C-alpha positions as CSV (number, residue, x, y, z in Angstrom):
1,M,-36.4,70.1,-18.6
2,I,-36.8,66.3,-19.1
3,T,-33.7,64.2,-19.5
4,E,-33.4,60.5,-20.1
5,T,-31.6,58.4,-17.6
6,P,-28.4,57.1,-19.1
7,T,-28.0,53.3,-19.3
8,I,-24.7,51.7,-18.0
9,D,-23.6,51.3,-21.7
10,D,-24.0,55.1,-22.1
11,L,-21.6,55.6,-19.1
12,K,-18.8,53.3,-20.2
13,L,-16.2,53.2,-22.9
14,N,-13.8,50.4,-23.7
15,V,-11.2,50.6,-26.5
16,T,-8.5,48.0,-27.2
17,F,-5.8,47.8,-29.8
18,E,-2.9,45.4,-30.5
19,I,0.0,47.1,-32.2
20,H,2.9,45.2,-33.7
21,V,6.1,47.1,-33.9
22,R,9.3,45.9,-35.6
23,A,11.6,47.3,-33.0
24,P,13.1,46.2,-29.7
25,L,11.1,46.4,-26.5
26,D,13.2,49.2,-24.9
27,V,13.1,51.3,-28.1
28,T,9.4,50.9,-28.4
29,F,8.7,51.8,-24.8
30,D,10.9,54.9,-25.0
31,T,9.2,56.0,-28.2
32,L,5.8,55.5,-26.7
33,V,6.7,57.9,-23.8
34,E,8.0,60.4,-26.3
35,Q,4.9,60.2,-28.5
36,L,2.5,60.5,-25.5
37,G,4.6,63.5,-24.3
38,P,6.6,66.1,-26.2
39,L,6.0,64.6,-29.6
40,N,2.3,64.2,-29.2
41,A,0.1,65.5,-32.1
42,Q,-3.5,65.6,-33.1
43,P,-4.7,63.1,-35.8
44,D,-4.3,65.9,-38.5
45,G,-0.6,66.3,-37.5
46,T,-1.1,69.5,-35.5
47,P,1.5,69.4,-32.7
48,M,0.0,69.1,-29.2
49,P,3.0,68.5,-27.0
50,L,2.2,67.2,-23.6
51,K,4.5,66.6,-20.6
52,I,4.7,63.2,-19.0
53,E,6.6,62.5,-15.9
54,P,7.5,58.7,-16.3
55,W,7.4,57.6,-12.7
56,P,4.7,56.5,-10.3
57,G,2.5,59.4,-9.5
58,G,4.0,61.5,-12.4
59,R,1.7,63.9,-14.2
60,W,0.6,63.8,-17.8
61,F,-0.5,67.3,-18.8
62,R,-0.7,69.9,-21.5
63,D,1.4,73.0,-20.5
64,L,0.1,76.1,-22.1
65,G,2.6,78.4,-20.3
66,D,2.1,81.0,-17.6
67,G,0.6,78.4,-15.2
68,N,-2.2,77.5,-17.7
69,G,-2.9,74.0,-19.1
70,H,-4.9,70.9,-18.8
71,F,-4.3,67.9,-16.5
72,W,-4.7,64.6,-18.3
73,G,-3.7,62.1,-15.6
74,H,-1.2,60.5,-13.3
75,V,1.1,57.6,-14.0
76,Q,-0.6,54.9,-12.0
77,A,2.0,52.2,-12.7
78,I,5.2,52.0,-14.7
79,K,7.5,49.0,-15.2
80,R,10.1,49.8,-17.9
81,P,9.9,48.5,-20.6
82,T,6.7,46.4,-20.2
83,L,4.0,48.5,-18.6
84,L,2.7,52.1,-18.6
85,E,-0.7,52.8,-17.0
86,I,-2.3,56.2,-16.6
87,S,-5.5,57.2,-14.8
88,G,-7.2,60.6,-14.9
89,P,-9.7,62.7,-16.9
90,L,-7.5,62.7,-20.1
91,F,-9.0,65.0,-22.7
92,M,-12.5,64.9,-21.0
93,S,-13.3,68.0,-18.9
94,Y,-16.4,66.6,-17.2
95,P,-17.2,63.9,-14.6
96,V,-15.4,60.8,-15.9
97,S,-12.7,58.4,-14.8
98,N,-10.3,57.0,-17.4
99,N,-7.6,54.2,-17.2
100,V,-5.2,53.8,-20.1
101,Q,-2.9,50.8,-20.1
102,Y,0.0,49.9,-22.3
103,R,1.4,46.4,-21.9
104,L,4.5,45.7,-24.0
105,S,6.0,42.3,-24.7
106,E,8.7,40.8,-27.0
107,A,7.4,39.1,-30.1
108,D,9.0,37.6,-33.2
109,G,10.9,40.5,-34.8
110,G,9.9,43.1,-32.3
111,T,7.3,44.2,-29.8
112,V,3.6,43.8,-29.3
113,I,1.8,46.5,-27.5
114,K,-1.6,45.6,-26.0
115,F,-3.5,48.8,-25.3
116,R,-6.7,49.3,-23.4
117,H,-8.6,52.5,-22.6
118,S,-11.5,52.1,-20.2
119,A,-13.7,55.0,-19.0
120,L,-16.7,55.4,-16.8
121,G,-18.8,58.5,-16.5
122,L,-20.7,61.1,-18.5
123,I,-18.9,60.5,-21.8
124,E,-19.7,63.0,-24.5
125,E,-20.6,61.6,-27.9
126,N,-17.8,63.4,-29.8
127,H,-15.3,61.8,-27.4
128,R,-16.9,58.4,-27.7
129,T,-16.7,58.5,-31.5
130,G,-13.3,60.2,-31.7
131,V,-11.2,58.0,-29.4
132,Q,-10.6,55.3,-32.0
133,S,-9.0,57.7,-34.6
134,G,-7.2,59.6,-31.9
135,W,-5.5,56.5,-30.3
136,S,-4.9,55.0,-33.8
137,S,-3.0,58.1,-34.8
138,I,-0.8,58.0,-31.7
139,H,-0.2,54.3,-32.1
140,E,0.8,54.6,-35.8
141,R,3.3,57.4,-34.9
142,V,4.7,55.2,-32.2
143,R,5.1,52.3,-34.6
144,K,6.7,54.4,-37.3
145,A,9.1,56.2,-35.0
146,A,10.2,53.1,-33.1
147,E,10.8,51.2,-36.3
148,A,12.9,54.1,-37.7
149,L,15.0,53.9,-34.5
150,R,15.1,50.2,-34.1
151,S,18.9,50.0,-34.6
152,R,19.8,52.6,-32.0
153,P,21.6,51.5,-28.9
154,A,19.4,51.2,-25.7
155,K,19.5,54.2,-23.3
156,P,21.3,53.5,-20.0
157,R,19.0,53.2,-17.1
């Protein structure tokens, strides 16, 4: 079997978004954690609840019950309510390393989320083409849910 040697561009992935949310920083951060975890869904709306342990070293995974599931990553860094960083295989079950970073900051009338997903490894084409719509779907749900909750009082820490 003859295979072509991949180029460095074939082995990397970089996706960035800037999301503007008309909600306070703490509400937006809490909503982000909920949408990445128990309220997660596929772009078509099919629920795909994940569990996220929002502390350094915490796991992000899909629990299918009876000890079955899929590990997505570890919380690499968290600084409420301005930073959430996760590293791991995410939805890619092959040799790859991913880093997902959410940086939140106050902006006029709400919050700006700067998002970056970087990956290095053997990235399958369906994942390369699907990440834009997948992340866009999550980010739109975060924006809508946080804006709907913008007047709620902050959770005590």
